[in-house]
N, C-alpha and C positions, 0 to 999 in steps of 0.2 A: 488595407481595406480592399475588399473584393466586390466588384460590381459586374453583373451579367444581365444580358437581355434574353428572356425566355418566353415561352408561350405554352398554353394549355388548350386542348380541344374541348369545346363545350357544345351543347345541343339546344336548339329551340324548335318549335313546331315546324319551322320552315327549313330545317336542316342543320348541319354542323357549321360551326364557326370557330375561329381561333381568337383567344384573348391573350394579348401580349402583356408581359409584366417585366418590370425592372427589379432585380434582386440585389440587395446590398448586404454585405457582411458574410459571416461564415455559414455555409449551408448546414453544418452540423449543430448550429446553435439552436437549442430547443425553444428559446424565447423568440417568438415571431410577432412582428408588428405589421399589420396590413394597413396601408394608407390608400384611401380611395378619394378621388377628385370630384369636382363639381360638374355640372351639366354639360358644359362645352369644353372642359379642360382635359387634362391627361395626366398620367402617372408621373411625368417628369416635373410636375409642380413641386414634388416633395424631395427633389434632389438635395437641397441644402439640409433639410431636416433629417433625411435618410443618412446622409454622410455623418451628421452629428451623432446619430443614435446607433450607427452600425457597429460600434464596439460593444453595445449592450444587446442588440437585437439582430436577428435576421430580418431585414426590412423588405417588404414586398409591396411594390407600387404598381398595380394593374392599370392598364388602359381599358376602361369599361368598353364593351362591344360598341362599335360605331365611332370610337374616338381613337386619337393617337395612331398607333400602327396596328391596332386590332382590326379584325374583319368587320365588314358591314353586314347587317342582316338583310336577307332577301325580302322579308316582310317587315316594314317599319312599325307595324303594330306591336312587335316584340320589344321595342325600345321603352321598357317600363320596369318598375321596381321588381315585380316577380321574376322576370327573366334575369335581371342583374343579381338578385339574391341567389338564384339557382347557379349562375356562373361562379359566384364567389364560393359556394359550397363545393363546386367542382375544383376550384383553385385550391382551397384549403385541403381537400383530399389529396391533391397532387403534392402539396407540401409535406404530407405525411406527419401531421401534428394533430394532437387532440384538441388543443385550444390555442387561441390567438388573442392578442390585444388589437384594438381597432381604432384608427383615426379616420374620420370621414368629414370632408368639407362639403357642405350644402347637399347635393344629391348623394355624395358618398356617405354623409351622415344619415340620410334617409334609408339607404341600403343597410347601414349598420344598425339602425333602430329596428328595421324589419327583421333582421337576422337575430339581433340580441333579444327580441321579444319572444322568440320561439323556445318552447321547452327543449332542454338539452342543447341549447346554443353553444357553439364553440367559442363565442366571444366572452372572455372573462374580465375584460376591462375595456371601457368604451370612452372615446373622446369625440364629442360632437362639435364640429367647428362651424359656428354661425348658422345653425339650423335647429329647428325644434318642431314640436308637434302641432304648431299653428302657423300656417304659411299665409302671409298677408297677400291679398289680391293685388295691391298696388305694386308690390315687389315682383310678383309673378307677371304682371303686365309689363313691367320694365324689361324683364328678362325675355319675354315673348316678342319684344320689339326687334331683337337682333338674332334670336335663335332661328336657324334655318334660312336666314336671308341669303346665304351663299354669295357674299361679295367676293370680288377679286381685285387684285392690285397689280400695277405694272412693275413694282419693285418690292423687295423685302422691306425697305425703309418705309414705304407707304403703308404696308401691312402693319408694321409696328406702331405707326402713328394711330391707326384705327384701333388697335388692341389697347393702347394706352388710354384712348378716349373712353371705350366701353368698359374698361377695367379700372377706371379711376378710383372706385371704392376700395380697391386693394390697399390704398393708402400710399404714403411716401416711399418710393423705391428708387434705388440708384439706376443709372443708365445700364449698368451691367446686369442688374437684376431684371429690369424690363426686357433686356435683350434675351436673357436666358428663358424667361417665361414666354416670350414671343416666338423665339426660334423653334421651340418644341410644339408650337400650336399651328404652324403654317407649313406649306410645302409648295414647291414650284412645279407647275404642270407642264405637259408637253408643249403647250402653247406659249410658255415663257411667263405666264401670269402666276401670281401667288394666291393661294386659297387656304381656308381653314382645313385642318386635317380631319375634322369630324364630319360625319355623314349628315348633310342637311336634313335628311329624313327623320333625324331624332326629334325634330319639331312637330312631326305629325301627331303622335299621341299626346305630346305636351299641350298642344293647342286644343286637341279634342277634349282633354280632361279639364282644361281651365274654363270655368263658366263665370268668370268675373266675380268670384266670391272667395272668402278665406277657405282654406282647406284644413279641417280639424282631424289630427291624428293622435289626440290624447289617449285613446284606448290602447294604441300601440305603445306609446311611451310608458304608460302606467304598467304595462306588462314586463318592463325591463327590470331585472333584479341585480345585475352586476354593477360594481362601482363605476360611476360615470362622471365625467367632467364636461361641462358645456362652456365653450369659449365663444364670446360674442364680440364682434366689432362694435365699438361704442356708437358708431353712426349707422349701424345696420338697418336696412329697410326690410329685410327678410325675417330676422329674429328680433322682435321688439322687446323692450326692457321688461314689461309686465310678464310676457311669456317666459323669458329667460329667468326671471325671479321665481315664477311658479314652478319651473323645472327643478329648482332646488328644494321644493316643498312637497312634491308628490312623485309617484313612481319610484325611481331609484334614488330620489333626493340627491340630485347631482351636486357636486362641487361646482362653483361658478367662478369664472374669470372673465375679465373684460380687457380689450385692447384699445387704448385711446388712439384717436386720429385715423381710425380705419372703419370702413363700412362693411360691405359684403364682398369679400371675406378676408380675414387674416390669411397670409400666404406663407408664414413661417420662414421668412427670409432673414430674420435677425435673431440675435442671441436671446433677447428677452422673450419673444414669442416661443422659440424652441424650448426655453427653460420651463414654460408653463406645462408643456407636454411631458418633458423629461421628468419633472418633479412628481407629476401625478402618476405616470406609468411606472416609474421605478420605486414608488412607495409600496408596491405590492411585494 
C-alpha cells in the first residue's frame, strides 16, 4: 500500500492558497475515490476507510481549505460551498481523471451534492454520509456553539477529552480510534498550548448564513442523477429520518443505509460501516 501527502494550488478572490491531500493506493489506478470531511474535521478522518479501499481505488482525502494542513484564506468570506466546489474541481483536474466516486461526510456531502448536481459533473457515484437537502436548525445551532470558539488546552490529553465530549455523537469508539481522530485535529503552538488545526474564521460565514431556521436544498438534490447512497446515523440530529426516507424517493432515488448507535456522523472506523461504502461503490 502506498500513502503520500500532496498538495494542489487553488485560487479564491483573495489570492492563491494550497489545499493539502492524502493519497492512498496506486497513482496509476484509474478508479478514484474522493473522500471529503465535515465542517471542522480533516482528511485524516478517512485513514481507516482509505486503507481498506486502497486496493480497489486511488483514494484522495483532501483537507478543505482552512482545515488540517491546508492554507487559511485571507478573507473568511470565502469559507463557503462555492469556493470548496471550485477547489475540488481544481483537485480533480490535478488528478488527471475524467470521473470520480465521492464520499462526503456532512459538509463534504454538501460539497459533493453541489458538484454532482452540475451538468457534466465528474462525480459518477455518490455517498452522502449523514447529510441531506434539509438541514435542521437545532443541529446547526449545536454545531454553531463550538465552531470558531478557538479553545486551547495545556496538554494533548486535555484536548482529547474536549474532542471526545463534542464528538460524542460519533458513537462508541476505542481509545485508539479516539486518539487517531484527535491527534490529526490539534497542534501544539509556540506557547506550548494545544489548539484545533482549523482556522477559527471558518465560523464567520457559517454564523452569517444561519438565521435560526431550517435550510432547504431540495432543488440541488433533485438535480443529481448519478447513483447515490445516503448513510444516516440512527441518532442523527442533522439528517432526520423523514428527510432520509424522502431522499430514497426523489432526485437520484438514493439507496439508504442506517448505522445504529451513532448520531452525527458515522466515522467509518469499523468493518461494518466500511462495508456499506465498499458494497455500494464496487457494485458499479
